C-alpha positions as CSV (number, residue, x, y, z in Angstrom):
1,M,176.3,-47.6,40.9
2,K,172.2,-45.8,41.1
3,K,172.3,-45.7,37.2
4,V,173.3,-49.3,37.0
5,V,170.3,-50.6,39.7
6,M,167.9,-48.3,38.1
7,M,168.8,-48.7,34.5
8,S,169.0,-52.8,35.2
9,G,165.8,-52.9,36.9
10,L,164.0,-50.7,33.9
11,A,165.4,-54.2,31.8
12,I,164.2,-56.5,34.0
13,L,160.4,-54.4,33.7
14,L,160.9,-54.1,30.2
15,M,161.5,-58.3,29.2
16,A,158.7,-58.6,31.5
17,S,155.5,-56.9,30.1
18,C,157.2,-58.3,26.4
19,K,156.4,-61.3,27.4
20,K,154.0,-62.9,24.8
21,N,150.9,-64.5,26.0
22,E,151.1,-68.3,25.1
23,T,146.9,-69.0,25.2
24,P,145.5,-67.9,22.2
25,P,142.4,-67.2,21.5
26,P,139.2,-68.3,22.2
27,T,137.0,-70.6,19.1
28,P,133.6,-69.1,18.9
29,P,130.5,-71.5,19.0
30,P,129.7,-73.1,16.2
31,V,126.3,-71.0,13.6
32,E,123.4,-72.8,14.8
33,N,121.0,-72.3,12.3
34,P,123.0,-71.0,9.2
35,A,120.9,-69.6,5.9
36,P,119.5,-71.7,4.0
37,P,121.2,-72.4,0.4
38,V,120.5,-69.7,-2.2
39,T,117.8,-71.6,-5.0
40,P,118.2,-71.1,-8.7
41,E,115.5,-69.1,-10.7
42,P,113.8,-71.9,-13.2
43,Q,114.4,-70.9,-16.8
44,T,111.8,-70.1,-18.8
45,P,111.7,-69.4,-22.6
46,V,111.6,-65.8,-23.8
47,T,108.3,-64.8,-26.2
48,P,108.8,-61.2,-28.2
49,V,105.9,-59.2,-26.5
50,K,104.5,-56.4,-29.0
51,T,105.0,-53.3,-27.2
52,T,103.4,-50.2,-27.5
53,T,103.5,-46.8,-26.6
54,T,102.0,-43.8,-24.8
55,T,102.8,-40.5,-24.7
56,T,100.7,-38.3,-22.1
57,T,101.4,-34.5,-21.6
58,T,100.7,-32.8,-18.6
59,T,100.0,-28.6,-18.4
60,Q,102.4,-27.1,-15.5
61,E,100.7,-24.0,-14.5
62,K,102.0,-20.9,-15.5
63,D,103.0,-19.7,-12.1
64,P,102.6,-23.1,-10.1
65,D,102.2,-22.9,-5.7
66,G,105.7,-22.0,-3.4
67,T,108.2,-19.7,-2.9
68,S,110.9,-17.6,-5.0
69,I,113.7,-15.5,-3.3
70,S,115.8,-13.4,-6.1
71,V,119.0,-11.2,-5.3
72,N,120.7,-10.0,-7.5
73,G,123.1,-6.6,-7.3
74,D,119.8,-4.0,-8.0
75,G,118.2,-5.5,-5.4
76,V,115.5,-9.0,-3.7
77,S,112.4,-9.5,-4.8
78,F,110.7,-12.3,-2.7
79,K,107.1,-13.8,-4.7
80,K,104.7,-16.6,-2.5
81,K,102.1,-18.3,-4.3
82,N,99.5,-20.3,-2.7
83,G,96.7,-21.0,-4.8
84,E,95.0,-17.7,-4.8
85,K,96.3,-15.7,-3.1
86,V,100.2,-13.9,-4.3
87,N,102.4,-11.9,-2.5
88,D,104.8,-9.8,-4.3
89,V,107.6,-7.9,-2.3
90,T,110.4,-6.1,-4.8
91,V,113.3,-4.1,-3.0
92,S,115.6,-2.4,-5.4
93,K,118.0,0.9,-5.1
94,K,115.3,2.2,-8.2
95,K,111.7,0.8,-6.6
96,T,110.5,-0.2,-3.7
97,E,107.3,-1.9,-4.5
98,V,105.1,-4.2,-1.9
99,T,101.9,-6.4,-4.5
100,I,99.6,-8.8,-2.0
101,Q,96.5,-10.1,-4.4
102,T,94.1,-11.5,-2.7
103,T,91.1,-13.8,-4.5
104,E,88.6,-15.4,-3.0
């Protein structure tokens, strides 16, 4: 008997909770300042224009400024250049070398 009463109470709760609300969501207010329409660009006749091509070349430095790191199976090489200052560190199985050059 208790099970029947509990099941009927649960059924009534489920029916009451699944009841749909009849009120529709409120409509948003109209936009006050809509964007102006896009104006078309004026059409102008296209006339052919003679063009000339100019090629300029620039030379790069042999060793540009910056830092480079090389890692391979033999070892590690670290090089840093800033203007005239050069730091070079090489560590490998066969040799260990540190070179610091500064020209002022």
